[in-house]
N, C-alpha and C positions, 0 to 999 in steps of 0.2 A: 670545199671552199668556193669553187666556181658557182655551185648551186646557191651558196649563201649570197654571193655577190649578185646573182641574178634575181634572187628573191627581194633583196635590198632595193635593187633598181625598179623591179616591177611594183613594190609596195610605194615607193616615193612617187612614181610617175602615174600610177593607175589605181591600185587597190586601195591605198590609204591616202590618196591624194588630198593635201591639206586644204585645197581650195573647193573641191566640189565633193568630198566624201567627209572629212573631219570638220570642214567649215570652220577652220581657225584663221585667225588674222583677217577678219572681214573688214575692219576699218580701212587699211590700205587698199584691200581688194576693190571696195566700192568707191573709194575716194580718189585713188591716183589713176585708175584706168580709163581716163578720157581719150587717151591715144595708145597705140601699140607699144610705141617707144617708151612712153612714161611707164606702162606696166611692166614691159620686159626689163627696164633699167632697174626698177626697185625690185623686181623678183630676182635678178642676177645678183644684186647687192645683198639680198637676204640669204641667197644660196651660198654666196661666199662666206658670209658671216657664220651660218650654220655649219658649214664644213670646218672653218677654222675653229669654231667654238668646241665642236665634237672632237677634233684632233687635239686640242689643248687640254680638255678636260679628261679624256680616256687615259693618258699616261699617268695622270696624278690622282686618279679617283680613289685610290687605296690610301693615300696620304692625307685626304681631307676628312676631317671629323664629321660625323653625321649632323652634329648639332649646328654646324655653320656651312653645310653643303650648299644650300640655296644661295646664301649671300656670296659664297665664293664664285659659284656659277654665274651669278648676275654681274659681278665685278669683272669676270673674264669676258663675258658677252659685251658689257659696256665698253671695255677697252677696245675690242675688235671694232665695234660699231664706230667708235670715235675715229679710228684709223681709216675705216671706209668713208665716213663723213668727210673728213679733211682730205682724202685722196680725190673724192668726186669734186669737192669744192675747188681744189687746186688744178685739176685736169680737165673738168667739164662744168665750170661755174654756171654757165646758163641752165644746164640740167639741174644742178644743185639748187638753184633758185626756184625751179618749177616743182621739184619733189619736196623742197621745204622741210617741214617738221617731221615728215614720214620717215626720213632716214635716221634721225636719232631715235624715233619710236620703235625702230626694229629692237632695241634693247628690252622693251616690255611686251614685244610680240610673243604670245603664249607658244607659238610653234618652235621658237628657238630653244626656250627653256624646257619645253616638253621633250624634245629630242635628246638634249643633254642629260635630263634627268632619266628619261626612259630607256635610252640606248647607250649613249656614251659613257654613262656611269657604270655599265654593266658589261662593255665589250671592249675589244682591243682597238688600237688607234686606227688601223687601215679601214676596217669595216665601219667604224664610226664616222671616219671622214666621208666615206661613200654615202652612208646613211643621211648625214647631214646635207650633203650636196644634192642628192637625189630628191629629198624631201623639199629643199628649196627649189630645185629645178621644176618639180611638180607644181609648186606654187607659181613660179615664174611663167610656166606654160599656161596656167590658167589666167594670169595677168595679162599676159601678152594676147591671149585669144580674146579675152573680154575687151581689152583696149582696142584690139583691131575690129571687133564687131561694132563697138560704139563709135569708134572713128569713122568706119565705113558708113554706117547708117546716118550718123550725125553731120558728117562732112563730105562723104563721098570720096575719101582719100585713104591712103595706107602709108604708115611710116612718116608722117607729118611730124616736125620736130626732130628729125634726124641730125639736123644741123647743130642742135644743142648738145649732142654727143661727139660728133666728128667735125664740127666746124661749118662754115658757110658753104663750102664746096659740096657738102653732102645733100644740099637741097635738090640737086638734080636727080636724086634717087627717090624722092617722093612720088608715089604712084597716085596719078588722078584716076580713080576707077570709074567715077560717074561724072563726066564733064558737064559743065553748066549747072551743077547741082547747088540748089538753095539751101540744103542742110535740113536736118530734122532735129530740132532743139531738144526734144525729150531724151534723145539717145545720149547726149552728153550731160545731162543733168542727173542728179541722184536717183530718180526713179528708172532711168535707163540703165543704170548699174544694176539695180535689183531685178529688172526684167531679163538683162543679159545674163546674169549669173544663174537666175532660175532656169533659163534656157540651157546653159551649160550642164546644169545638174541633172535636168530631165533627159538631156541627150546621153549622158553617161549612164544614167540608170536605165534608159531604154536599150542601150547596148548590152548591158549586163543581163537584163531580162531576157533579150533575144538569145544571148549566149547560153544562159541557163536553160531556156526552152529547147534549144537545139541539142544540148548535151542530154537532157532527159529523153528527147525523141531518139537519139542515136543509142542510148542505153535500152530503151524499150525494144528497138528493132533487134538489137543484138541478143536480148533475152528470149525473143519470139522466133528467132531464126532457128531452123531445125538442125539438130546436131547430127554429124556423120561419124 
């Protein structure tokens, strides 16, 4: 069981990362990630919805007729997204105004329905909740990194907009990494999102290639070593 949980965690964060491997949910990935705070906020909201959706569907999966399976799943997801949307509006209204339509659009995000359909509909509740949360966390990681890169290159800061989540007092925690920086407009425009995401995909693929090459080298060394 522990190995199963480790595999689910590794798949969500790295092997099957929805942002840089499966390339799902590209609309919010490219549109919202103008700052690290925006990206992380939407990513965490998506992770919570995915965890709750998987946990809600798994216990009732055997009682839902296959003919109406998808509409029922979408209804569950829409209900949870509405709760998250209203909660953000109530407790972090400035952030809600910034994220705008992308919070309700979590309903039609193919990542959420895909995990409900492919995992929660076939597994028990606890692994399903973990799978949903880790898949969502993997997306949140990509959104946060991409937002941080675009914010740093475009504005020279990190965590600007933190006051949208925690109130005006949080402005003191904004990091000015490059003082007297006049900004690089391309980074915060849509082309910057494509370039940043492409860089993250390339970095992840490079790490995997290096890892595979090292594994092959170690295997060859072991095979060629004299036996005693």
